C-alpha positions, -999 to 999 in steps of 0.1 A, spaced: -531 276 472 -563 298 463 -578 310 427 -607 331 419 -617 325 382 -635 348 361 -647 337 328 -642 371 308 -651 386 272 -613 408 276 -594 416 302 -562 440 309 -538 448 339 -519 481 347 -490 486 365 -493 520 376 -461 540 383 -451 577 396 -477 596 372 -484 565 343 -498 533 335 -485 505 319 -505 477 302 -482 445 311 -510 420 301 -539 415 281 -563 388 265 -593 388 246 -619 357 257 -607 336 285 -605 334 320 -587 362 346 -572 341 373 -566 358 403 -539 337 424 -530 335 461 -500 316 474 -500 306 514 -475 294 533 -467 258 528 -475 255 491 -458 237 465 -452 227 432 -481 202 435 -507 230 443 -498 252 413 -499 217 393 -536 212 406 -546 250 399 -529 247 364 -545 213 354 -579 223 372 -581 257 353 -572 249 319 -596 215 319 -626 234 336 -658 231 312 -678 266 315 -679 277 277 -710 269 263 -713 243 235 -738 247 205 -764 231 225 -757 261 251 -743 236 279 -712 244 298 -690 218 283 -660 233 270 -627 243 286 -602 270 275 -584 246 257 -617 239 234 -625 274 230 -591 287 223 -592 310 252 -564 326 271 -555 333 310 -549 367 321 -531 352 356 -526 381 385 -511 377 420 -533 382 447 -519 376 484 -553 393 497 -571 360 490 -554 349 522 -563 379 539 -582 370 572 -611 397 587 -624 375 612 -607 397 642 -612 433 642 -612 454 614 -584 450 597 -570 421 577 -546 400 588 -521 387 563 -499 365 579 -512 332 563 -497 344 528 -465 331 514 -437 353 518 -428 371 485 -400 349 472 -417 317 474 -450 335 461 -434 349 433 -419 313 423 -453 295 425 -467 322 407 -443 317 376 -443 282 381 -484 283 380 -481 307 348 -453 279 328 -476 250 338 -510 268 322 -486 274 293 -478 236 293 -509 229 285 -509 250 252 -526 287 265 -517 319 257 -507 333 295 -504 372 301 -498 380 337 -493 411 358 -466 421 375 -456 403 407 -455 429 440 -465 459 420 -499 480 424 -521 471 396 -553 480 380 -572 451 364 -601 457 337 -624 430 331 -656 418 318 -670 392 334 -688 368 309 -721 353 322 -709 364 351 -688 332 359 -668 332 388 -654 304 405 -631 295 434 -601 269 439 -587 258 469 -558 235 461 -555 225 501 -593 213 499 -584 190 474 -552 168 486 
């Protein structure tokens, strides 16, 4: 499982319809987490990503040091599924997404990750799985991190 985490001052995700856009998730200060699920990921991967995300200390303390977590500052999470995190563009010009988990499996782990983040006492807004979305955000810092559960087991 891969997560791209961006510290934000605010963010929202809109789902695009035929001629309209509907905001389905919105947060103020916190993290936007783009989450990709690969074949073979399990609940253990979701737990790793959720625990790491909830406890990352990348908010400034009174001395300006990155010592505070989302839980410390009362931040929220906007969780957005993104199968393209498993895109492979090594060969040719069109990426392959064969390493991305099948939709039903990926959605179940995406939902489980949201549940686990909420279990940390965090407010979690989400995108809508398997839809065309537009994400708007203001990256704060900028701070962007990549987590990969397979590199940590």
